[in-house]
C-alpha positions as CSV (number, residue, x, y, z in Angstrom):
1,M,51.4,39.6,155.8
2,L,48.4,41.8,156.5
3,N,45.5,41.7,154.0
4,P,44.0,45.2,153.9
5,A,40.6,43.7,152.8
6,D,40.4,41.9,156.1
7,L,41.0,45.0,158.3
8,P,38.2,46.0,160.6
9,Q,36.0,48.8,159.1
10,W,35.9,52.0,161.1
11,N,32.5,53.7,161.3
12,P,32.9,57.2,162.6
13,D,30.1,58.9,164.6
14,W,29.8,61.6,162.0
15,K,29.1,62.1,158.3
16,T,32.1,61.8,156.1
17,S,33.1,62.3,152.5
18,G,36.0,60.9,150.5
19,H,37.0,57.2,150.8
20,A,38.6,54.7,153.2
21,N,40.7,53.0,150.6
22,L,44.1,54.1,152.0
23,I,45.0,53.6,155.6
24,R,48.3,54.9,156.8
25,I,49.5,54.1,160.3
26,S,52.7,55.4,161.9
27,S,54.5,53.6,164.6
28,T,53.7,56.5,166.9
29,A,50.0,55.9,166.4
30,L,50.4,52.4,167.8
31,K,52.1,53.4,171.0
32,S,50.3,53.0,174.3
33,N,49.2,56.3,175.8
34,D,46.1,56.5,178.0
35,Q,45.9,60.3,177.6
36,A,45.9,60.1,173.7
37,C,42.6,60.0,171.8
38,Q,42.4,56.7,169.9
39,V,39.6,58.0,167.8
40,E,41.8,60.9,166.6
41,K,44.5,58.5,165.7
42,V,42.3,56.3,163.7
43,A,40.7,59.3,161.9
44,K,44.2,60.5,160.9
45,A,45.1,57.0,159.7
46,H,42.2,57.2,157.2
47,V,43.9,59.8,155.0
48,G,41.2,60.0,152.4
49,L,38.2,60.3,154.7
50,Y,37.0,63.8,155.6
51,V,34.6,65.1,158.0
52,E,31.6,66.5,156.2
53,A,31.0,69.4,158.4
54,R,33.7,72.0,157.6
55,D,32.8,74.8,160.1
56,Y,35.4,75.9,162.7
57,A,38.5,75.2,160.7
58,V,41.6,74.9,162.9
59,R,43.5,78.2,162.7
60,K,47.2,77.6,163.5
61,D,49.7,80.2,164.5
62,P,52.1,80.4,161.5
63,R,54.9,81.0,163.8
64,A,54.7,77.6,165.3
65,V,57.0,75.3,163.2
66,F,58.0,71.7,163.5
67,L,61.4,71.9,165.1
68,L,62.8,68.4,164.5
69,G,62.0,68.5,160.8
70,P,65.3,70.4,159.8
71,I,67.3,67.9,161.9
72,K,65.9,64.9,160.1
73,E,66.4,66.7,156.8
74,F,70.0,67.5,157.6
75,L,70.9,64.1,158.9
76,S,69.4,62.5,155.9
77,L,71.8,64.2,153.6
78,K,74.9,62.3,152.4
79,R,76.9,65.5,152.2
80,E,76.8,68.4,154.5
81,P,75.6,71.7,153.0
82,A,77.8,74.8,153.0
83,D,75.2,76.9,154.8
84,R,73.8,75.0,157.7
85,I,71.8,78.0,159.1
86,G,70.4,78.5,155.6
87,L,69.1,75.0,155.4
88,I,67.5,75.3,158.9
89,E,65.7,78.6,157.9
90,K,64.6,77.2,154.6
91,S,63.3,74.0,156.2
92,L,61.4,75.9,158.9
93,G,59.9,78.4,156.5
94,P,59.6,82.1,156.4
95,N,57.4,82.4,159.5
96,A,60.1,80.8,161.8
97,Q,61.0,83.1,164.7
98,P,64.7,83.7,166.0
99,P,64.1,81.6,169.2
100,S,63.0,78.6,167.0
101,V,66.0,79.0,164.7
102,K,68.3,79.1,167.7
103,A,66.7,76.1,169.3
104,V,67.0,74.0,166.1
105,S,70.6,75.2,165.6
106,V,71.5,73.9,169.1
107,M,69.7,70.7,168.7
108,L,71.2,70.0,165.3
109,E,74.7,70.5,166.7
110,N,73.9,68.0,169.5
111,A,72.4,65.6,167.0
112,I,75.5,65.8,164.7
113,K,77.7,65.0,167.8
114,A,75.6,62.0,168.7
115,T,75.7,60.8,165.1
116,E,79.4,61.1,164.9
117,D,79.7,59.1,168.0
118,L,77.6,56.4,166.6
119,T,79.6,56.3,163.3
120,A,82.8,55.9,165.3
121,Q,81.4,53.0,167.1
122,D,80.4,51.4,163.8
123,L,83.8,52.0,162.2
124,E,85.3,50.1,165.1
125,L,83.2,47.1,163.9
126,D,84.0,47.7,160.2
127,L,80.4,48.7,159.6
128,V,79.6,51.6,157.3
129,L,76.0,53.0,157.2
130,E,74.7,55.8,154.9
131,P,71.5,57.8,155.0
132,T,68.9,56.4,152.6
133,S,65.3,57.0,151.7
134,D,62.5,56.2,154.1
135,F,61.0,52.7,154.2
136,V,57.3,51.9,154.1
137,V,55.4,48.6,154.5
138,A,52.7,48.7,151.8
139,N,50.0,46.0,151.1
140,T,47.2,46.3,148.5
141,S,44.2,44.1,148.1
142,D,40.8,44.8,146.5
143,Q,41.4,48.4,145.9
144,K,42.3,48.9,149.6
145,R,45.8,49.8,150.7
146,L,47.6,49.7,154.1
147,E,50.8,51.6,154.7
148,L,52.8,51.3,157.8
149,T,55.4,54.0,158.4
150,S,57.9,55.3,161.0
151,W,59.4,58.7,161.4
152,G,63.2,59.2,161.8
153,V,66.4,59.0,159.8
154,F,66.9,55.7,157.9
155,Y,70.3,54.2,157.2
156,E,71.5,51.2,155.1
157,S,74.8,49.5,154.5
158,P,76.2,49.6,151.0
159,D,75.4,45.8,150.5
160,K,71.8,46.4,151.8
161,S,72.4,43.7,154.5
162,V,71.9,46.2,157.5
163,R,69.0,48.6,158.0
164,E,68.9,51.2,160.8
165,L,66.3,53.7,162.0
166,R,67.4,56.6,164.2
167,L,64.6,58.1,166.2
168,L,64.9,61.6,167.4
169,C,64.0,62.7,171.0
170,Y,64.9,65.7,173.1
171,R,66.8,64.1,175.8
172,D,67.8,60.8,177.6
173,A,68.1,58.6,174.5
174,Q,68.6,55.6,176.7
175,N,64.9,55.8,177.7
176,V,63.2,53.0,175.8
177,R,60.3,53.8,173.6
178,D,56.9,52.3,174.1
179,R,57.2,48.7,173.2
180,A,54.3,48.7,170.7
181,Q,56.0,51.8,168.9
182,L,59.3,49.9,168.9
183,I,57.8,46.8,167.4
184,A,56.1,48.8,164.7
185,A,59.4,50.6,163.9
186,V,61.3,47.3,163.6
187,N,58.5,45.9,161.4
188,V,59.0,48.9,159.0
189,L,62.7,48.2,158.8
190,L,62.4,44.5,158.4
191,N,59.5,44.3,155.9
192,G,59.4,47.7,154.3
193,C,60.5,48.9,150.9
194,P,62.3,52.1,150.1
195,V,60.0,54.9,148.8
196,D,60.6,56.7,145.6
197,G,60.7,60.3,146.9
198,P,58.4,62.2,149.1
199,L,54.6,62.3,148.7
200,G,53.2,65.0,146.4
201,R,50.1,65.1,148.5
202,W,49.3,63.5,151.8
203,T,46.4,61.6,150.3
204,D,48.6,60.0,147.6
205,A,50.0,56.5,148.1
206,Y,53.7,56.0,148.5
207,V,55.5,54.7,145.5
208,T,57.9,52.0,146.6
209,L,61.0,50.5,145.0
210,P,62.1,46.8,144.9
211,A,64.0,45.9,148.2
212,T,66.7,43.5,149.2
213,P,65.7,41.7,152.4
214,P,68.1,42.8,155.3
215,N,70.1,40.4,157.5
216,R,70.3,42.8,160.5
217,I,67.9,45.3,161.9
218,R,68.8,48.1,164.3
219,V,66.9,51.0,166.0
220,R,68.8,53.7,167.7
221,Q,67.7,56.9,169.3
222,I,69.4,60.3,169.5
223,G,68.8,63.0,172.1
224,C,68.9,66.4,170.4
225,L,69.3,68.4,173.7
226,D,71.9,66.4,175.3
227,S,73.8,64.6,172.5
228,S,72.8,61.2,174.1
229,A,72.6,58.1,172.0
230,A,71.4,54.6,172.6
231,T,70.6,51.4,170.8
232,L,67.0,50.3,171.4
233,F,67.0,47.2,169.2
234,D,69.8,45.2,167.4
235,S,69.2,41.8,166.0
236,D,69.3,39.5,163.0
237,A,66.3,39.2,160.7
238,S,65.0,36.0,162.1
239,S,64.9,37.4,165.6
240,A,63.4,40.5,164.3
241,A,60.7,38.6,162.6
242,A,59.8,36.9,165.9
243,F,59.9,40.3,167.6
244,V,57.3,41.8,165.1
245,G,55.0,38.7,165.0
246,G,52.2,40.5,166.9
247,V,51.9,43.4,164.4
248,P,48.8,42.0,162.7
249,S,46.9,41.9,166.0
250,M,48.2,45.4,167.0
251,I,46.8,46.8,163.7
252,N,43.5,45.1,164.3
253,E,43.2,46.2,167.8
254,F,44.1,49.7,166.8
255,L,41.3,50.0,164.3
256,S,38.7,48.2,166.4
257,N,36.4,50.2,168.6
258,P,38.8,53.1,169.4
259,N,38.1,55.1,172.5
260,Y,37.6,58.9,172.8
261,S,39.8,60.8,175.1
262,P,39.2,64.6,174.9
263,G,42.0,66.9,175.9
264,S,44.2,69.7,174.8
265,S,45.0,68.0,171.5
266,C,41.3,68.5,170.5
267,V,42.2,72.0,169.5
268,E,44.0,70.7,166.4
269,C,41.8,67.8,165.6
270,R,40.0,67.9,162.3
271,C,37.0,66.1,163.7
272,R,36.2,68.4,166.6
273,I,33.2,70.1,165.1
274,S,31.4,66.7,164.8
275,C,33.0,64.8,167.7
276,P,30.4,63.7,170.3
277,A,33.1,63.6,173.0
278,C,34.2,67.2,172.5
279,T,31.8,69.2,174.6
280,K,30.8,72.4,172.8
281,S,30.3,75.2,175.3
282,P,29.8,78.5,173.3
283,G,30.4,81.5,175.4
284,F,32.2,79.5,178.1
285,L,35.0,82.1,178.5
286,G,32.6,85.2,178.1
287,L,34.7,86.6,175.3
288,P,33.1,88.4,172.3
289,T,35.6,87.4,169.6
290,T,37.5,84.3,168.4
291,G,41.0,85.8,168.8
292,H,43.6,85.3,166.1
293,V,44.2,81.6,166.3
294,S,42.7,78.4,167.7
295,K,44.0,77.9,171.3
296,S,44.3,75.3,173.9
297,L,43.9,76.8,177.4
298,S,44.9,75.2,180.6
299,V,45.5,76.6,184.1
300,G,49.3,76.1,183.6
301,A,49.3,78.0,180.4
302,L,47.4,80.8,182.2
303,F,49.9,80.9,185.1
304,A,52.8,81.0,182.6
305,Y,51.3,84.0,180.9
306,R,50.9,85.7,184.3
307,R,54.6,85.0,185.1
308,C,55.8,86.4,181.6
309,A,53.9,86.7,178.4
310,Y,57.0,86.0,176.5
311,Q,57.5,82.7,178.4
312,Y,54.0,81.6,177.5
313,Y,54.9,82.5,173.8
314,L,58.0,80.4,173.8
315,T,56.4,77.4,175.5
316,S,52.8,77.4,174.2
317,V,52.9,79.1,170.9
318,L,56.4,78.2,169.5
319,K,56.4,75.0,171.6
320,L,60.1,75.1,172.3
321,P,61.6,72.4,174.5
322,V,61.8,73.2,178.1
323,Q,64.5,72.5,180.6
324,I,63.8,69.9,183.3
325,K,64.6,71.6,186.6
326,E,64.6,70.1,190.1
327,T,61.5,71.1,192.0
328,A,62.3,73.0,195.2
329,G,60.7,75.3,197.8
330,A,57.0,75.9,197.6
331,L,56.7,74.1,194.4
332,L,58.1,70.9,195.9
333,R,55.9,71.4,198.9
334,G,52.8,71.7,196.8
335,K,53.7,68.6,194.8
336,L,54.4,66.5,197.9
337,I,51.0,67.5,199.4
338,H,49.2,66.7,196.2
339,D,50.8,63.3,195.8
340,W,50.2,62.3,199.4
341,L,46.5,63.4,199.3
342,A,45.9,61.5,196.0
343,S,47.4,58.4,197.4
344,A,45.5,58.7,200.6
345,H,42.1,59.3,198.9
346,E,42.6,56.2,196.7
347,R,41.6,54.2,199.8
348,N,38.1,55.8,199.8
349,Q,38.4,56.5,203.5
350,A,39.0,59.6,205.5
351,C,42.4,60.7,206.3
352,S,43.3,60.4,210.1
353,L,46.1,61.2,212.5
354,D,47.0,57.6,212.2
355,D,48.3,58.3,208.7
356,L,50.9,60.7,210.2
357,P,52.3,59.0,213.2
358,P,54.8,61.0,215.3
359,G,58.4,60.2,214.4
360,E,57.4,57.8,211.6
361,L,56.7,58.0,207.9
362,G,53.3,56.3,208.0
363,S,51.9,53.8,205.5
364,I,51.1,56.5,202.8
365,A,54.5,58.1,202.7
366,E,56.1,54.7,202.7
367,H,53.9,53.6,199.7
368,L,55.1,56.8,197.9
369,G,58.8,55.9,198.7
370,W,59.3,59.2,200.6
371,T,62.2,60.1,202.8
372,S,61.8,61.6,206.2
373,D,62.9,65.0,204.8
374,Q,60.1,64.9,202.2
375,L,57.5,64.2,204.9
376,A,58.9,66.9,207.0
377,T,58.4,69.4,204.1
378,A,54.7,68.7,203.8
379,R,53.7,67.4,207.3
380,T,52.3,70.4,208.9
381,W,50.1,71.2,205.9
382,L,48.9,67.6,205.8
383,M,48.1,67.8,209.5
384,S,45.8,70.7,208.7
385,H,44.1,68.6,206.1
386,I,43.0,65.9,208.5
387,S,40.1,67.8,210.1
388,I,38.6,68.9,206.7
389,C,39.3,65.7,204.7
390,P,36.3,65.5,202.1
391,L,36.0,61.8,202.8
392,S,35.1,62.5,206.4
393,V,31.7,63.6,205.1
394,P,29.4,60.6,204.8
395,E,28.4,59.4,201.3
396,T,31.5,60.9,199.6
397,K,33.3,59.2,196.8
398,L,36.1,60.8,194.9
399,Q,38.6,60.0,192.2
400,S,41.9,62.0,191.8
401,E,43.4,63.5,188.7
402,Q,40.3,63.5,186.5
403,T,40.6,65.6,183.2
404,R,37.7,67.7,181.9
405,T,37.7,69.4,178.5
406,A,35.3,71.9,176.9
407,W,35.4,73.8,173.7
408,D,34.2,77.4,173.6
409,S,33.4,77.5,169.9
410,D,32.6,81.2,170.1
411,A,36.1,82.1,171.2
412,D,37.6,79.0,169.5
413,V,39.4,77.9,172.7
414,M,39.8,74.4,173.9
415,I,39.7,74.5,177.8
416,T,41.4,71.6,179.6
417,T,41.8,71.2,183.4
418,R,42.6,68.4,185.7
419,A,40.6,68.1,188.9
420,D,42.5,67.3,192.2
421,A,39.4,65.2,193.2
422,L,36.1,64.7,191.4
423,G,33.2,62.6,192.5
424,F,29.9,62.6,194.4
425,R,28.6,63.5,197.8
426,A,25.0,62.2,198.6
427,S,24.6,61.5,194.9
428,Q,25.4,65.2,194.0
429,P,28.5,66.0,191.9
430,L,31.5,67.3,193.8
431,W,34.8,68.9,192.6
432,R,37.5,69.5,195.0
433,E,40.7,71.6,194.6
434,T,43.4,71.9,197.2
435,K,45.9,74.6,197.5
436,S,48.7,75.1,200.2
437,T,50.2,78.4,201.2
438,G,52.3,79.9,204.1
439,N,49.5,82.3,205.1
440,L,46.5,83.7,203.2
441,E,44.1,86.2,204.5
442,E,40.4,85.5,204.0
443,L,39.1,86.9,200.7
444,M,35.7,87.4,199.1
445,A,34.6,84.3,197.2
446,N,34.8,86.1,193.8
447,E,38.4,87.0,194.6
448,Y,39.2,83.4,195.0
449,L,37.9,82.8,191.4
450,V,40.5,85.3,190.0
451,L,43.3,83.9,192.3
452,Y,42.7,80.4,191.4
453,P,41.3,80.2,187.8
454,Q,40.8,76.5,188.1
455,I,38.0,77.1,190.5
456,A,36.3,79.3,188.1
457,F,36.8,76.7,185.3
458,A,35.4,74.0,187.6
459,I,32.2,76.0,188.4
460,C,31.5,76.6,184.8
461,L,32.2,73.0,183.8
462,Q,29.9,71.8,186.6
463,E,27.0,74.1,185.7
464,S,25.5,71.5,183.4
465,V,25.6,68.7,186.0
466,G,25.1,70.7,189.2
467,G,26.6,70.0,192.5
468,S,29.3,72.0,194.2
469,V,32.9,73.0,193.9
470,E,35.1,73.2,197.0
471,L,38.4,75.0,197.5
472,E,40.5,73.5,200.2
473,L,43.1,75.9,201.7
474,L,45.9,74.6,203.8
475,T,48.3,76.5,205.8
476,P,50.8,75.2,208.5
477,E,48.4,76.2,211.2
478,S,45.0,75.2,209.8
479,G,42.8,74.3,207.0
480,R,39.5,75.6,205.7
481,V,37.1,75.0,202.8
482,V,35.5,77.6,200.6
483,K,32.4,76.2,199.0
484,F,30.7,77.3,195.6
485,D,27.2,76.2,194.5
486,A,27.5,75.4,190.8
487,T,23.7,75.5,190.5
488,D,23.5,79.2,191.5
489,P,23.3,81.4,188.4
490,K,25.1,84.3,190.4
491,V,28.0,82.1,191.2
492,V,28.3,80.9,187.7
493,L,28.2,84.5,186.4
494,E,31.0,85.5,188.8
495,A,33.1,82.5,187.6
496,R,32.6,83.5,184.0
497,K,33.6,87.0,184.8
498,A,36.7,85.9,186.5
499,I,37.6,83.7,183.6
500,A,37.1,86.5,181.0
501,T,39.1,88.8,183.3
502,S,42.0,86.3,183.5
503,F,42.0,85.2,179.9
504,D,41.2,88.4,178.0
505,S,44.7,89.7,177.5
506,L,46.1,86.4,176.6
507,H,43.3,85.8,174.1
508,H,44.0,88.9,172.1
509,D,47.8,89.1,172.6
510,Q,49.9,88.9,169.4
511,S,53.2,90.5,170.6
512,F,53.7,88.7,173.9
513,Q,55.9,91.3,175.6
514,S,58.5,89.9,178.0
515,N,58.7,90.6,181.7
516,P,62.4,90.2,182.5
517,G,63.3,89.9,186.1
518,A,61.9,87.4,188.7
519,A,60.3,85.2,186.0
520,C,63.7,84.6,184.5
521,T,65.0,82.9,187.6
522,D,63.4,79.5,186.9
523,C,62.3,80.1,183.4
524,P,62.1,76.7,181.6
525,V,62.9,78.2,178.3
526,S,65.6,80.7,179.2
527,Q,68.1,78.8,176.9
528,W,66.1,80.1,173.9
529,C,65.0,83.4,175.2
530,D,66.5,86.6,173.6
531,Q,65.1,89.0,176.2
532,K,66.0,87.4,179.6
533,V,68.1,89.1,182.3
534,T,71.2,87.3,183.7
535,T,70.8,88.4,187.3
536,N,69.2,86.1,189.8
537,P,66.9,88.3,192.0
538,T,65.5,86.8,195.2
539,E,62.5,89.1,195.2
540,M,60.1,90.4,192.7
541,V,58.7,93.9,192.8
542,L,55.2,94.3,191.4
543,E,53.4,97.3,190.0
544,D,51.9,98.3,193.4
545,G,55.3,98.2,195.1
546,S,54.8,94.9,196.9
547,R,57.7,92.5,197.1
548,V,57.4,88.8,196.5
549,N,59.9,86.1,197.8
550,I,60.6,84.2,194.6
551,A,61.6,81.0,196.5
552,T,58.3,80.8,198.5
553,G,55.9,83.1,196.7
554,E,55.0,84.9,199.9
555,I,54.1,88.6,199.9
556,I,56.7,90.6,201.9
557,A,55.7,93.6,204.0
558,I,52.6,94.8,202.3
559,E,49.2,95.9,203.5
560,N,45.9,95.7,201.6
561,I,47.2,93.2,199.1
562,S,45.3,93.2,195.9
563,V,44.1,90.0,194.2
564,D,46.1,90.9,191.2
565,T,49.2,91.1,193.3
566,L,48.4,87.7,194.9
567,S,47.7,86.1,191.5
568,K,51.1,87.3,190.1
569,A,52.9,86.0,193.2
570,L,51.2,82.6,193.1
571,A,52.0,82.3,189.4
572,L,55.6,82.0,190.4
573,L,54.8,78.9,192.4
574,E,52.8,77.0,189.8
575,P,54.7,74.2,188.0
576,T,55.5,74.6,184.3
577,E,53.7,72.3,181.9
578,N,56.1,70.1,180.1
579,S,56.0,67.0,177.9
580,D,58.8,65.4,176.0
581,D,56.2,63.2,174.2
582,L,57.0,63.9,170.5
583,P,54.4,63.8,167.8
584,F,55.9,60.9,165.8
């Protein structure tokens, strides 16, 4: 049993008000995730502790609603309501948009089907479970209180001997949850007490009721997009007790010296104004106003907006679940090239022709588990890389997939980008981005900044540390490098202009008009879209009359191609940002 008085004391790097007497830790907070900010998790756990600085309050778009809330609410009912849609709309609130209501309706149907399948399995074993109130592990000592929670639908047998928690996910319920999260969930079932209703305020302590210790503990998971269902844990109480024996050390480790990990989630963090790891860069985007809401901007989000503003709206504003589609064509080629280069550069040695032996996979492709077809897709572009590999230049050291974040507090936008390669050359900072294409005529340097906004981001992010930014362009015939001096004020100014040009429309957009047509072909949210077209065009015609091959992104039969045309064509080839990592 954990004694709250013995818990490590967290000392944040900013002035606070309130108290640290109540600590509430969800099972989700304990899961291992290198990309998640541990400090943010610990700050959320101290529910009565506030950041003293209150400027720059997070402004959320009211149309963004929690999609799985109504599903939990419905499955927790012992009797089905007469008006299912009415319950959904009431639960989502008055600001919910039709695509969100549609998504929840579909997911609820799937969750009900999965639940019925689980009930049928239990009946075959003469086991009856009914929805019950949530369970919470609560310990109080010396005016300090620790509460451990888990989010999902709780069930219990009539004789109280069996307790079950059903977790909700989007798809593939058989995928096991993070072990630490599962241990925490089992602990709540085993040692928790039922709560006497929901919290009046988040800062209130849960009121718990007396509990009968269970004999059996079970954790199941339901996929709300595919009706999948799986059992993640099923054991008697003694085995469950052994399984959760490490919870005290998990809690102590969680509260001890948490690490910062700035990223896109900083946009909604209540500590961002005082956080030392959140780089404040007022004026970064060169925009004069704050827009309508706080935003998180990434290159992927910007490309989604270029493809179709409504697609951006459904994915980034409403945050509807996306379809996982098989990567093909130019998208597949780009991913293969990226993966091969990242693996090759981990060796900290220059790429050579020996890495691509004729008629063989080579050690790098073998390490990646590639087939000969995969290598054939990327081989000619990789051959073009050999002569311009950044590690062929002496005194160059690089790391792949490094995330960089900055907060433009003037525009209230959190900018997050992931560098293909980041490091040093002759002790000077170096940022390298690699792009592959079928053919690309040489452009002016400032045109590349519009075409590839991540280069403009990189230049502005590098301004404070100096060094250079390099754009590596690969075609089947050759490769070349375009260099930008991040210490040159003129280069930085051009980069800021390019960012402002690229982001201005998105920043002020409220209506997000659709662009039905080519963008619908591989749209990841077409299932929820109420403005899509059902045809599957092979070409996209832009405003200037140029045609774009949707499969390859290549411009067809056009002279004097504008940068705007190129940027819209390339947007079709950029991968869609997607995460099924749910916030509980």
